[in-house]
C-alpha positions in Angstrom: 0.0 0.0 0.0 2.7 2.4 1.0 4.7 1.4 -2.1 1.7 2.3 -4.3 1.3 5.7 -2.6 5.0 6.5 -3.1 4.8 5.4 -6.7 1.8 7.6 -7.3 3.6 10.5 -5.7 6.7 9.9 -7.8 4.6 9.8 -11.0 2.8 12.9 -10.1 6.0 14.8 -9.4 7.6 13.6 -12.6 4.5 14.6 -14.6 4.2 18.0 -13.2 8.0 18.7 -12.7 7.5 20.1 -9.2 10.4 21.7 -7.4 10.2 23.4 -4.1 7.3 25.8 -4.3 7.0 25.3 -8.0 4.4 23.6 -10.2 5.7 22.9 -13.8 4.0 21.9 -17.0 6.9 23.2 -19.1 7.2 21.9 -22.6 4.4 19.4 -22.4 2.7 20.8 -25.6 -0.8 20.7 -24.1 -3.6 22.4 -26.1 -5.6 24.0 -23.3 -8.7 25.5 -24.9 -11.4 25.5 -22.2 -12.1 24.9 -18.5 -12.4 21.1 -19.0 -9.0 20.9 -20.5 -7.3 22.4 -17.5 -9.3 20.6 -14.7 -6.2 18.6 -13.7 -4.0 21.7 -13.6 -6.6 23.7 -11.7 -6.9 21.0 -9.1 -3.1 20.7 -8.7 -2.8 24.5 -8.2 -5.6 24.4 -5.7 -4.1 21.6 -3.7 -0.5 23.0 -3.8 0.1 24.6 -0.5 2.6 27.5 -0.6 2.7 27.7 -4.4 5.4 30.2 -5.5 5.9 29.5 -9.1 3.9 28.2 -12.1 5.5 27.1 -15.3 3.3 27.0 -18.4 6.0 27.4 -21.1 5.6 25.4 -24.3 1.8 24.9 -24.0 -1.0 26.8 -25.7 -3.6 28.4 -23.5 -6.9 29.8 -24.6 -9.0 32.5 -23.0 -11.4 30.1 -21.1 -8.5 27.9 -19.9 -6.6 31.0 -18.7 -9.7 32.1 -16.8 -10.0 28.8 -15.1 -6.3 28.8 -14.1 -6.7 32.4 -12.9 -9.5 31.4 -10.6 -7.3 28.8 -9.0 -4.5 31.4 -8.5 -6.8 33.9 -6.6 -5.9 32.4 -3.2 -2.2 31.9 -3.8 -0.8 34.8 -1.7 2.7 33.4 -1.7 3.0 33.3 -5.4 6.1 34.9 -6.9 7.2 33.6 -10.3 5.3 33.5 -13.6 7.2 31.4 -16.2 4.7 31.9 -19.0 6.8 32.2 -22.2 5.7 30.6 -25.4 2.2 29.7 -24.1 0.0 31.2 -26.8 1.2 29.4 -29.9 -1.5 29.1 -32.5 -3.8 31.6 -30.7 -5.3 34.6 -32.3 -3.7 37.8 -31.1 -7.1 39.0 -29.9 -7.2 36.1 -27.5 -4.0 37.0 -25.7 -5.0 40.3 -23.9 -8.1 38.9 -22.1 -6.1 35.8 -21.1 -3.4 37.9 -19.6 -5.9 40.2 -18.0 -7.6 37.3 -16.2 -4.3 35.9 -14.9 -3.1 39.4 -13.8 -6.3 40.2 -12.0 -6.0 36.9 -10.1 -2.5 37.6 -8.9 -3.6 41.1 -7.8 -6.6 39.6 -5.9 -4.3 37.0 -4.3 -2.1 39.7 -2.9 0.9 38.1 -4.7 4.3 39.8 -4.7 6.0 38.9 -8.0 9.7 38.6 -8.5 9.7 37.1 -12.0 7.5 37.8 -14.9 8.5 35.9 -18.1 6.2 36.3 -21.1 8.9 35.9 -23.8 8.2 34.3 -27.3 4.5 35.1 -27.2 4.4 37.6 -30.2 1.4 39.5 -28.6 2.2 43.0 -29.9 1.2 46.2 -28.3 -2.2 44.8 -27.3 -0.4 42.1 -25.3 1.4 44.8 -23.3 -1.9 46.4 -22.6 -2.9 43.0 -21.2 -0.3 43.2 -18.5 -0.4 47.0 -18.0 -2.7 46.9 -15.0 -0.6 44.1 -13.4 2.6 46.0 -13.9 1.2 49.1 -12.3 -0.2 47.2 -9.3 1.4 46.3 -5.9 1.9 42.8 -7.2 4.8 44.1 -9.2 6.4 46.5 -6.6 8.7 43.6 -5.8 9.5 42.6 -9.4 13.1 41.7 -10.1 13.1 40.1 -13.5 10.9 41.2 -16.5 11.5 39.0 -19.6 9.6 40.0 -22.7 11.9 38.7 -25.5 10.5 38.3 -29.0 7.0 39.7 -28.2 6.6 42.1 -31.2 5.8 45.0 -28.9 6.8 47.7 -31.4 7.2 51.3 -30.5 3.7 51.5 -29.1 4.1 48.6 -26.8 7.5 49.9 -25.7 5.9 53.2 -24.7 3.1 51.5 -22.8 5.6 49.3 -21.0 7.8 52.3 -20.1 4.8 54.2 -18.7 3.6 51.2 -16.6 7.1 50.7 -15.1 7.4 54.4 -14.3 4.0 54.4 -12.5 5.0 51.2 -10.7 8.2 52.8 -9.5 6.5 56.0 -8.4 3.7 54.1 -6.5 6.1 51.7 -4.8 8.5 54.6 -3.9 5.5 56.3 -2.2 5.3 53.2 0.0 9.0 53.3 0.7 9.6 50.1 -1.2 10.8 51.4 -4.6 10.7 49.0 -7.6 14.2 47.5 -7.9 14.1 45.7 -11.2 17.3 43.8 -11.8 16.9 42.0 -15.1 15.2 43.4 -18.2 15.0 41.3 -21.4 13.3 42.7 -24.5 15.2 41.5 -27.6 13.5 41.3 -31.0 10.7 43.7 -30.3 11.1 46.4 -33.0 11.2 49.1 -30.3 13.2 51.4 -32.5 14.4 54.8 -31.2 11.1 56.0 -29.7 10.4 52.8 -27.8 14.0 52.6 -26.5 14.0 56.2 -25.5 10.8 55.8 -23.5 12.2 52.8 -21.7 15.5 54.6 -21.1 13.6 57.2 -19.0 12.1 54.4 -16.9 15.5 52.8 -16.5 17.1 56.0 -15.4 14.4 56.5 -12.8 14.8 53.0 -11.3 18.6 52.9 -11.2 18.6 49.2 -10.1 19.3 47.3 -13.3 22.0 44.6 -13.3 21.2 43.0 -16.7 19.8 44.6 -19.8 19.2 42.6 -23.0 17.7 44.5 -25.9 19.2 43.0 -29.1 17.6 43.3 -32.6 15.3 46.2 -32.0 16.2 48.6 -34.9 17.6 51.2 -32.5 19.8 53.9 -34.1 22.1 56.4 -32.4 19.4 58.6 -30.9 17.9 55.6 -29.0 21.3 54.3 -28.2 22.3 57.7 -26.8 19.2 57.7 -24.6 20.0 54.3 -23.3 23.6 55.3 -22.6 22.4 58.2 -20.5 20.1 55.8 -18.6 22.8 53.2 -18.0 25.0 55.8 -16.2 22.3 55.8 -13.5 22.5 52.0 -13.0 25.9 51.6 -11.4 25.2 47.9 -10.5 24.9 46.9 -14.2 26.7 43.7 -14.9 25.5 42.7 -18.4 24.7 45.0 -21.3 23.5 43.3 -24.5 22.5 45.6 -27.3 23.6 43.3 -30.1 22.4 43.9 -33.6 21.3 47.6 -33.3 22.9 50.5 -35.1 25.2 52.6 -32.9 27.4 54.3 -35.5 30.2 56.5 -34.2 27.8 58.8 -32.3 26.1 56.0 -30.4 29.3 54.2 -29.7 31.0 57.3 -28.2 27.9 58.0 -26.1 27.9 54.4 -24.8 31.7 54.7 -24.1 30.9 57.7 -21.8 28.3 55.6 -20.0 30.7 52.7 -19.5 32.9 55.0 -17.4 30.3 54.9 -14.7 29.8 51.1 -14.8 32.7 49.5 -12.9 30.6 46.4 -12.2 30.1 45.6 -15.8 31.2 42.0 -16.8 29.6 41.4 -20.2 29.4 44.0 -23.0 27.8 42.8 -26.2 27.9 45.4 -28.9 28.3 42.9 -31.8 26.6 43.8 -35.1 26.2 47.3 -33.9 28.3 49.2 -36.5 30.4 50.9 -33.8 33.1 51.7 -36.4 36.7 52.4 -35.6 36.4 55.7 -33.8 33.6 54.2 -31.6 35.7 51.1 -30.9 38.7 53.3 -29.8 36.5 55.3 -27.5 35.2 52.0 -25.9 38.8 50.7 -25.7 39.9 53.8 -23.8 37.3 53.2 -21.1 38.1 49.4 -20.9 41.8 50.3 -20.5 41.2 52.9 -17.8 38.6 50.9 -15.8 36.1 48.0 -15.9 38.2 45.8 -13.6 36.0 42.7 -13.7 35.2 42.7 -17.4 34.7 39.1 -18.7 33.4 39.5 -22.2 33.6 42.2 -24.9 31.9 41.7 -28.2 32.6 44.3 -31.0 32.1 41.9 -33.9 30.8 43.1 -37.3 31.4 46.7 -36.5 33.4 48.0 -39.5 36.5 48.2 -37.3 39.9 48.5 -38.9 43.2 46.9 -37.9 44.5 49.9 -35.9 41.3 50.2 -33.9 41.1 46.4 -33.3 44.7 46.4 -31.9 43.8 49.3 -29.6 40.9 47.2 -28.3 43.2 44.2 -27.8 45.8 46.2 -25.8 42.9 47.7 -23.7 42.1 44.2 -22.3 45.7 43.6 -21.1 45.7 42.9 -17.4 42.0 42.1 -17.2 42.5 38.9 -15.2 38.8 37.9 -15.4 38.6 38.3 -19.2 37.2 35.2 -20.9 36.3 36.3 -24.5 37.1 39.1 -26.9 35.1 39.0 -30.1 36.3 41.1 -33.0 35.1 38.8 -35.8 33.6 40.1 -39.0 35.5 43.5 -39.0 37.8 45.1 -41.6 41.2 43.6 -40.6 42.4 41.8 -43.6 44.8 38.8 -43.4 47.7 40.8 -42.0 45.5 42.6 -39.5 44.1 39.3 -38.3 47.6 37.9 -37.8 48.7 41.1 -36.0 45.7 40.9 -33.7 46.5 37.2 -32.9 50.2 38.1 -32.2 49.2 41.0 -29.9 46.9 38.7 -27.9 49.5 35.9 -27.7 52.1 38.4 -26.5 49.9 39.2 -23.6 49.3 35.5 -22.9 45.6 36.0 -23.9 45.5 34.1 -27.1 42.8 31.8 -25.9 40.6 34.8 -25.0 40.4 36.0 -28.7 37.4 34.6 -30.5 37.4 33.3 -34.1 38.2 35.7 -36.9 36.9 33.4 -39.6 34.3 35.9 -40.9 36.6 38.8 -41.3 35.5 41.2 -44.1 39.0 42.0 -45.3 40.5 45.4 -45.6 38.0 48.2 -46.4 37.9 49.1 -50.1 37.4 52.8 -49.6 38.2 55.2 -46.8 35.1 57.5 -46.3 34.5 60.4 -44.0 32.5 59.0 -41.1 30.9 62.3 -40.4 29.4 62.3 -43.9 28.1 58.8 -43.3 26.6 59.9 -40.0 24.7 62.7 -41.8 23.6 60.2 -44.4 22.2 57.9 -41.7 20.3 60.7 -40.0 18.6 61.6 -43.3 17.9 57.9 -43.8 16.2 57.6 -40.4 13.8 60.4 -41.5 13.1 58.7 -44.9 12.3 55.4 -43.2 9.4 57.0 -41.4 7.7 58.0 -44.7 5.8 55.8 -47.0 7.8 53.9 -49.7 7.9 56.0 -52.8 8.3 54.9 -56.4 11.5 53.1 -57.2 13.0 55.7 -59.5 12.3 58.6 -57.1 13.8 56.7 -54.2 17.0 56.0 -56.2 17.3 59.7 -57.2 17.0 60.7 -53.5 19.8 58.3 -52.5 21.9 59.7 -55.3 21.4 63.2 -54.0 22.4 62.2 -50.5 25.5 60.2 -51.4 26.7 62.1 -54.4 27.7 60.4 -57.7 31.5 60.4 -56.9 31.2 59.0 -53.3 31.0 55.2 -53.2 29.7 53.2 -50.3 31.7 50.1 -49.3 29.7 47.1 -50.6 29.8 45.6 -47.1 28.2 48.6 -45.5 24.8 49.1 -47.0 22.4 51.6 -45.4 19.0 50.6 -44.1 16.9 52.1 -46.9 18.7 49.9 -49.4 17.3 46.8 -47.8 13.8 48.4 -47.6 14.2 49.4 -51.3 15.2 45.9 -52.3 12.3 44.2 -50.4 9.8 46.8 -51.9 11.1 46.6 -55.5 13.4 43.5 -55.8 16.1 43.4 -58.5 19.3 41.4 -58.8 21.3 44.6 -59.0 19.9 45.9 -55.7 20.5 42.6 -54.0 24.2 42.6 -55.0 24.7 46.2 -54.0 23.8 45.3 -50.4 27.3 43.8 -50.2 28.7 40.8 -48.4 26.5 41.3 -45.3 23.3 41.3 -47.4 22.0 38.1 -45.8 22.5 39.5 -42.3 20.9 42.8 -43.2 17.9 41.2 -44.8 17.4 38.8 -41.9 17.4 41.8 -39.5 14.7 43.6 -41.7 12.3 40.7 -41.9 9.8 40.1 -39.0 10.2 36.4 -38.7 7.7 36.3 -35.8 5.0 36.8 -38.5 4.6 33.8 -40.8 2.9 35.7 -43.6 5.6 38.4 -43.6 8.2 35.7 -43.7 6.6 34.1 -46.7 6.3 37.4 -48.5 10.0 38.1 -47.9 10.9 34.6 -49.2 9.0 35.3 -52.5 10.4 38.7 -52.9 14.0 37.5 -52.5 13.5 34.4 -54.6 11.9 36.4 -57.4 15.3 37.7 -58.5 16.9 34.2 -58.6 19.0 33.6 -61.7 20.3 30.1 -62.4 22.8 31.3 -65.0 24.3 34.0 -62.7 26.3 32.3 -60.0 26.7 35.5 -57.9 23.0 36.4 -57.9 22.0 32.8 -57.3 24.3 32.5 -54.2 23.2 35.9 -52.9 19.5 34.8 -53.1 20.1 31.4 -51.5 22.3 32.8 -48.7 19.7 35.5 -47.9 16.8 33.0 -47.9 18.7 30.6 -45.7 19.5 33.4 -43.2 15.8 34.5 -43.0 14.3 31.0 -42.8 16.9 29.5 -40.5 16.2 32.3 -38.1 12.5 31.8 -38.4 12.4 28.0 -38.1 14.8 28.0 -35.1 12.5 30.4 -33.2 10.4 28.6 -30.6 7.3 30.6 -31.4 7.5 30.3 -35.2 4.8 28.1 -36.7 6.1 26.2 -39.7 2.6 25.1 -40.9 1.5 28.8 -40.9 4.5 29.7 -43.1 3.7 26.9 -45.6 0.0 27.8 -45.7 0.9 31.5 -46.2 3.3 30.5 -49.0 0.6 28.5 -50.7 -1.9 31.3 -50.4 0.6 33.8 -51.9 1.4 31.4 -54.7 -2.3 31.2 -55.5 -2.5 27.4 -54.8 -5.1 27.8 -52.0 -7.6 30.5 -51.3 -7.5 32.8 -48.3 -10.4 34.0 -46.2 -8.6 37.4 -45.9 -8.6 37.9 -49.7 -4.8 38.0 -50.0 -3.8 38.8 -53.6 -1.4 36.1 -55.0 1.9 37.0 -56.6 2.8 36.2 -60.1 4.7 32.9 -59.9 8.1 33.0 -61.5 10.7 30.1 -61.9 12.9 31.6 -59.2 10.2 31.0 -56.6 10.2 27.2 -57.3 14.0 27.0 -57.7 14.5 28.6 -54.3 11.9 26.4 -52.7 13.6 23.4 -54.1 16.8 24.5 -52.3 14.9 25.3 -49.1 13.2 21.9 -48.7 16.6 20.2 -48.7 18.0 22.2 -45.8 18.2 20.9 -42.3 16.3 23.8 -40.9 13.2 23.0 -42.9 10.8 20.7 -41.0 10.4 17.5 -43.0 6.7 17.2 -41.9 6.0 20.1 -44.2 7.4 18.4 -47.2 4.3 16.2 -47.8 2.0 19.3 -47.7 4.0 21.1 -50.3 4.2 17.9 -52.5 0.4 17.5 -52.4 -0.2 21.0 -53.6 2.6 21.0 -56.2 1.2 17.8 -57.8 -2.3 19.3 -58.3 -3.3 20.6 -61.7 -3.0 24.4 -61.2 -2.8 26.9 -64.0 -0.7 29.3 -61.9 2.3 26.9 -62.2 1.9 26.3 -65.9 4.5 28.9 -66.8 7.1 27.1 -64.7 6.6 23.6 -66.0 10.1 22.2 -65.9 10.9 23.9 -62.6 7.7 22.6 -61.1 8.7 19.0 -62.2 12.1 19.5 -60.6 10.6 20.6 -57.4 8.1 17.7 -57.3 11.0 15.2 -57.8 13.0 16.8 -55.1 10.0 16.8 -52.7 9.4 13.1 -53.4 13.1 12.3 -52.8 13.3 14.3 -49.6 10.1 12.7 -48.2 11.3 9.2 -49.0 14.7 9.9 -47.4 13.1 11.2 -44.2 
């Protein structure tokens, strides 16, 4: 009898993944649509004395199910941690705010004091932020220490709502002599841009308690970077600063270097893919050399840094006994510069600290005045706010900005060039994006949206040319970068991408009356490449094969390429 009870308890613990004070359903892939589907979860929540944490990651929760779970949480006054990332997969965006409102109201009613709120990978947009706005302003969040909203598609509007809520929470909690002391803030891949970042910077400056800030891939340029730099100066306990894949340029990098002077506790600096340029890198190096005694990691990769500046950075880390990694990959060093950098690090007995230089861009082709480039970028920022104009007009404007005699290094395209290519694709435009075209296009495409990803795929593949090796490789590299990023994202829905693709190709009808594109051979040639890649889910191959084998007039103009694609699909399916 006792053995049976122990076995049942062990089974229950294994099923729910319970740790001390925690009830976990993490990664169980449950489809929780209504109250009946969560009866077991609700009962376990009700029976759990002293519940402090609930893990719902990797399930999909509907409005009615969320309301039932919320009802069970209303009495859990000791509750602290919400691990609720990736729990709305397949849900309509309109379902998410009421679900979040129900859960938030329950926590407030319970008198909970949260320390962790993780809603990453839910792609709920600005409306989702509104769904947690009331919770963030309440006493339940006066004790919040970690706020994780990575890959939620908040946009500028969501960023502003979030900043306002955090500011109000800080002011209310301060009035009660327990000021909000947020330590960890994560909001990568949210398209916050300058306005969203600036609004959040004001909240950060007010709190002054941050220890980790992660805001990669947000389309932030130097005005937003400068605002964040000012805010970081008021957070002296900051240990980790990750702004990877935003656009500093020299102005933003110098502003951030000034901020680093105040951050003696900093351990990890990630400014990779931020275009800090040589002058910005030297400014950062000076601060590293003069201070930052416990620095462990410094990432200045893909920043258009030349050999001289890279060597300055290398010498700056000399004597940093805790230094574990220096990343200067993907810059403008050239073979001799890479060798000089390795020798410099070896001479300081720090050769093992230097990361790979395998993606070095070589020596820059042209030396341009960086101030002129900064002016160009400011004008570009303004242009991006406006509606896309006709292709010829846009090209004339770019000519006026850059001048006919001033050439831009092919590896340093400006943002509107990517927008222009995606709006009016052409082989020439793709090639002019330079060697980092795949990375730049990947940054531009919103891979959290299956339809937008499918549209991007068709636009890129439309310029595919079998007979032109350079164009062909540029197309395939760019497509691989976008789709690999999409399919490796936990929240990305592969079937939604395939169905969107079929709608755009005119092979299935859409309820939303989406206008199909004109199918060209490049679409099918690129798709033939994609289905053979490791990132492409093999369960989607059969779906594509079924539709490609149908008699459809839209594919008549691509007869041979359609047959090739069908053969490849059959082979891939049989091999898998």
